[in-house]
Backbone as CSV, one residue per row, in Angstrom:
resi,resn,N_x,N_y,N_z,CA_x,CA_y,CA_z,C_x,C_y,C_z
1,MET,5.536,67.841,-36.730,4.691,68.319,-35.659,5.556,68.985,-34.599
2,GLY,5.125,70.129,-34.184,5.865,70.828,-33.156,5.472,70.345,-31.769
3,ILE,6.216,70.781,-30.802,5.976,70.379,-29.415,4.594,70.839,-28.953
4,SER,4.224,72.062,-29.318,2.919,72.577,-28.879,1.775,71.771,-29.489
5,GLU,1.928,71.306,-30.721,0.890,70.484,-31.346,0.768,69.138,-30.651
6,LYS,1.916,68.561,-30.282,1.896,67.283,-29.567,1.258,67.447,-28.191
7,MET,1.578,68.552,-27.519,0.982,68.799,-26.201,-0.528,68.998,-26.331
8,TRP,-0.941,69.771,-27.333,-2.362,70.005,-27.539,-3.097,68.705,-27.849
9,GLU,-2.501,67.866,-28.659,-3.096,66.558,-28.982,-3.213,65.710,-27.717
10,GLY,-2.195,65.711,-26.888,-2.234,64.953,-25.634,-3.318,65.459,-24.699
11,ILE,-3.436,66.775,-24.584,-4.462,67.352,-23.711,-5.861,67.042,-24.235
12,SER,-6.058,67.163,-25.530,-7.384,66.879,-26.093,-7.726,65.394,-25.954
13,ARG,-6.724,64.535,-26.034,-6.954,63.102,-25.835,-7.414,62.821,-24.408
14,VAL,-6.781,63.464,-23.446,-7.154,63.292,-22.044,-8.585,63.781,-21.816
15,ILE,-8.953,64.885,-22.433,-10.309,65.411,-22.294,-11.324,64.440,-22.876
16,ARG,-11.018,63.874,-24.029,-11.934,62.891,-24.638,-12.047,61.647,-23.767
17,MET,-10.919,61.198,-23.195,-10.956,60.025,-22.319,-11.792,60.309,-21.071
18,ASP,-11.703,61.518,-20.546,-12.487,61.880,-19.371,-13.980,61.779,-19.674
19,ALA,-14.397,62.269,-20.823,-15.812,62.185,-21.206,-16.248,60.728,-21.355
20,LYS,-15.398,59.915,-21.926,-15.728,58.497,-22.081,-15.807,57.809,-20.724
21,LEU,-14.906,58.161,-19.797,-14.933,57.564,-18.465,-16.201,57.951,-17.707
22,GLU,-16.635,59.188,-17.857,-17.876,59.606,-17.208,-19.059,58.823,-17.761
23,SER,-19.084,58.625,-19.064,-20.143,57.841,-19.690,-20.108,56.397,-19.194
24,LEU,-18.922,55.836,-19.110,-18.760,54.468,-18.618,-19.204,54.354,-17.168
25,ALA,-18.869,55.341,-16.358,-19.270,55.321,-14.946,-20.790,55.336,-14.820
26,ASN,-21.461,56.119,-15.658,-22.922,56.137,-15.637,-23.499,54.794,-16.056
27,SER,-22.896,54.175,-17.049,-23.359,52.858,-17.495,-23.191,51.819,-16.391
28,VAL,-22.067,51.867,-15.717,-21.805,50.922,-14.626,-22.811,51.139,-13.496
29,LYS,-23.117,52.383,-13.205,-24.088,52.697,-12.156,-25.463,52.134,-12.516
30,ASP,-25.877,52.292,-13.769,-27.153,51.753,-14.217,-27.172,50.226,-14.125
31,GLN,-26.099,49.588,-14.552,-26.015,48.127,-14.494,-26.059,47.636,-13.050
32,GLN,-25.374,48.336,-12.160,-25.384,47.950,-10.750,-26.795,48.024,-10.183
33,SER,-27.524,49.047,-10.568,-28.905,49.196,-10.118,-29.762,48.035,-10.624
34,ARG,-29.574,47.658,-11.871,-30.324,46.530,-12.436,-29.978,45.228,-11.724
35,ILE,-28.704,45.038,-11.431,-28.267,43.820,-10.742,-28.895,43.743,-9.358
36,GLU,-28.921,44.870,-8.634,-29.517,44.885,-7.303,-31.014,44.584,-7.381
37,ASP,-31.688,45.106,-8.397,-33.112,44.835,-8.573,-33.340,43.351,-8.841
38,LEU,-32.530,42.770,-9.712,-32.670,41.344,-10.021,-32.362,40.483,-8.809
39,THR,-31.393,40.896,-8.012,-31.053,40.147,-6.803,-32.245,40.115,-5.852
40,GLY,-32.902,41.259,-5.690,-34.088,41.311,-4.836,-35.204,40.422,-5.356
41,ARG,-35.384,40.417,-6.666,-36.428,39.576,-7.259,-36.120,38.093,-7.061
42,ILE,-34.859,37.719,-7.191,-34.475,36.313,-6.997,-34.696,35.897,-5.555
43,ILE,-34.369,36.783,-4.614,-34.586,36.472,-3.199,-36.071,36.230,-2.938
44,ARG,-36.929,37.076,-3.520,-38.374,36.888,-3.323,-38.850,35.572,-3.947
45,LEU,-38.324,35.232,-5.114,-38.703,33.963,-5.750,-38.252,32.767,-4.922
46,GLU,-37.021,32.826,-4.408,-36.513,31.731,-3.575,-37.369,31.568,-2.322
47,THR,-37.751,32.676,-1.723,-38.583,32.623,-0.520,-39.929,31.992,-0.834
48,ALA,-40.552,32.416,-1.932,-41.843,31.849,-2.326,-41.715,30.354,-2.609
49,LEU,-40.640,29.953,-3.249,-40.420,28.535,-3.544,-40.238,27.733,-2.267
50,GLU,-39.447,28.246,-1.341,-39.232,27.535,-0.076,-40.535,27.400,0.705
51,ILE,-41.357,28.450,0.718,-42.642,28.381,1.410,-43.537,27.343,0.738
52,ALA,-43.591,27.367,-0.578,-44.429,26.409,-1.304,-43.965,24.972,-1.058
53,LEU,-42.666,24.762,-1.050,-42.154,23.411,-0.831,-42.379,22.957,0.606
54,SER,-42.260,23.856,1.567,-42.455,23.457,2.959,-43.921,23.134,3.222
55,VAL,-44.836,23.841,2.605,-46.257,23.535,2.754,-46.555,22.181,2.146
56,ARG,-45.959,21.910,1.047,-46.185,20.635,0.357,-45.618,19.471,1.156
57,VAL,-44.455,19.650,1.788,-43.816,18.578,2.541,-44.536,18.361,3.867
58,ASP,-44.968,19.418,4.527,-45.596,19.301,5.834,-46.985,18.669,5.767
59,LYS,-47.656,18.836,4.679,-49.011,18.309,4.540,-48.928,16.795,4.337
60,PRO,-49.614,16.027,5.180,-49.559,14.568,4.993,-50.274,14.162,3.717
61,ALA,-49.756,13.144,3.120,-50.353,12.645,1.881,-51.688,11.975,2.203
62,PRO,-52.676,12.184,1.360,-53.980,11.541,1.623,-53.858,10.012,1.501
63,LYS,-54.564,9.323,2.398,-54.501,7.862,2.377,-55.443,7.345,1.309
64,LYS,-54.992,6.375,0.601,-55.811,5.760,-0.435,-56.649,4.653,0.207
65,ILE,-57.889,4.680,-0.116,-58.786,3.635,0.415,-58.917,2.552,-0.664
66,SER,-58.477,1.395,-0.290,-58.561,0.311,-1.277,-59.846,-0.488,-1.030
67,LYS,-60.454,-0.912,-2.072,-61.698,-1.684,-1.975,-61.341,-3.148,-1.806
68,SER,-61.936,-3.747,-0.799,-61.714,-5.184,-0.554,-62.722,-5.976,-1.361
69,LYS,-62.305,-7.074,-1.934,-63.201,-7.929,-2.701,-63.531,-9.165,-1.956
């Protein structure tokens, strides 16, 4: 292999790596968007759970009426 062939192979390798990096960057961007969406959904679920639990705790338990014999 001559020097020019080695240089051409190196340049073409760099070009292929650049295309792969761009594809990877797009994938990472999509994943980040999904993670942010899931984070928002979890926050809403936690809030709903805390509200439900606080309503349940604040409400006094009904008194049981026992029958006397």
